[in-house]
C-alpha positions in Angstrom: 71.5 128.0 78.2 73.6 125.1 79.5 75.7 122.9 77.3 74.1 119.7 76.1 75.0 116.5 78.0 78.2 115.0 76.6 77.0 111.4 77.0 75.9 111.2 73.4 77.7 114.2 72.1 80.3 114.0 69.3 83.8 114.0 70.9 85.0 116.4 68.2 82.3 119.0 69.1 83.6 122.4 70.2 82.0 124.9 72.5 79.8 127.5 70.9 81.0 131.1 71.3 79.3 133.5 73.5 77.8 135.3 70.5 76.3 132.0 69.3 74.9 131.2 72.7 73.4 134.7 72.8 71.8 134.2 69.4 70.4 130.9 70.5 68.8 132.6 73.5 67.3 135.2 71.2 65.9 132.4 69.1 64.4 130.8 72.2 62.8 134.1 73.2 61.5 134.5 69.6 59.9 131.0 70.0 58.1 132.1 73.2 57.0 135.4 71.6 55.7 133.4 68.5 53.8 131.0 70.8 52.3 133.9 72.7 51.2 135.7 69.5 49.5 132.6 68.2 47.9 131.7 71.5 46.6 135.2 72.2 45.2 135.5 68.7 43.6 132.1 68.7 41.9 132.8 72.1 40.9 136.4 71.2 39.5 135.3 67.8 37.5 132.6 69.6 36.1 135.4 71.9 35.3 137.6 68.9 38.1 139.8 67.8 41.9 139.2 67.2 44.0 141.4 69.5 47.3 141.3 67.6 47.2 142.6 64.0 49.3 141.0 61.3 50.0 138.0 63.5 50.8 135.9 60.4 53.5 138.3 59.3 54.9 138.7 62.8 55.2 134.9 63.2 56.7 134.6 59.7 59.4 137.1 60.6 60.0 135.5 64.0 60.4 132.1 62.3 63.5 133.4 60.6 65.0 134.1 64.0 64.0 130.8 65.5 65.4 128.7 62.7 68.6 130.6 61.7 70.1 132.1 64.8 70.8 128.8 66.6 72.6 127.3 63.6 76.0 128.3 64.9 75.4 126.4 68.2 74.1 123.3 66.4 77.0 123.3 64.0 79.7 123.9 66.7 78.3 121.0 68.9 77.9 118.8 65.8 74.2 118.2 66.6 72.8 118.3 63.1 70.6 115.4 62.1 72.9 112.8 60.5 72.7 109.3 59.3 75.9 107.5 60.4 74.9 103.9 59.5 77.6 103.6 56.9 80.2 105.9 58.5 80.3 104.6 62.0 82.7 101.8 61.0 85.3 104.3 59.6 88.4 105.1 61.5 88.6 108.6 63.1 90.7 109.9 60.2 88.0 108.8 57.7 85.3 110.5 59.8 87.3 113.7 59.9 87.8 113.5 56.1 84.1 113.1 55.7 83.5 116.1 58.0 85.8 118.2 55.8 83.8 117.1 52.7 80.6 118.0 54.6 81.9 121.5 55.4 83.0 122.1 51.8 79.6 121.1 50.4 77.9 123.1 53.2 80.1 126.2 52.4 79.1 125.9 48.7 75.4 125.8 49.4 75.3 128.2 52.3 77.4 130.6 50.2 74.7 130.5 47.5 72.1 131.1 50.2 74.2 134.1 51.5 74.5 135.6 48.0 70.7 135.2 47.4 70.0 136.7 50.9 72.2 139.7 50.1 70.3 140.2 46.8 67.0 139.9 48.7 68.1 142.5 51.4 69.4 144.8 48.7 66.1 144.6 46.7 63.9 145.0 49.8 65.9 148.0 51.0 65.9 149.7 47.6 62.2 149.2 47.0 61.2 149.7 50.6 58.6 147.0 50.2 56.5 146.2 53.2 53.8 143.6 54.1 50.4 145.1 53.4 48.7 145.0 56.7 47.9 147.2 59.7 51.5 147.3 60.9 53.2 147.8 57.5 56.2 145.7 58.5 59.1 146.4 56.2 60.4 143.4 54.3 64.1 144.3 54.7 63.9 143.5 58.4 63.3 139.8 57.8 65.6 139.7 54.9 68.4 141.3 57.0 67.8 138.8 59.8 68.1 135.9 57.3 71.3 137.4 55.9 72.8 137.8 59.4 71.9 134.2 60.4 73.3 132.8 57.1 76.5 134.9 57.3 77.2 133.7 60.9 76.5 130.1 59.9 78.9 130.6 57.0 81.6 131.9 59.4 81.0 128.9 61.7 81.4 126.5 58.8 84.7 128.1 57.8 85.9 127.8 61.4 84.9 124.1 61.6 86.5 123.4 58.2 89.8 125.0 59.4 89.6 123.0 62.6 89.0 119.7 60.8 91.6 120.4 58.2 94.2 120.9 60.9 93.1 117.7 62.6 93.4 115.8 59.2 96.8 117.2 58.3 
């Protein structure tokens, strides 16, 4: 995965770490696997019988990978969707101050998500719940993946907050 063009990129963006790029590659592979599962099952159902059992559960679990694992890369390169209509006129110091506020708010909400994810993993592990289907996919797998993605995103937010605070001070 090559870096995005810098033409429209934020000048304060940083390079993603090797781990973050690796996780983004896993997410891309998950997207291809997801597309293959859906395509194979749509075609095979059209021909008479679905070939992949529990396709909905598999796609549901892969969706967690596809959405959460690339968050570190997106955050590091500052490529989140943003509306800068009212902030574009601010001086660079004001933009950094807003970035710090953004990170603090993000840390609060992502921290809540991480806590809820931890509780979900714990419950899924203790109860050993699984999706009722042919494959009996354990629920703790998806919950753990979600927790991993959120935890890594939380770490990236802390790093970005530290970097922006150093710039501001």
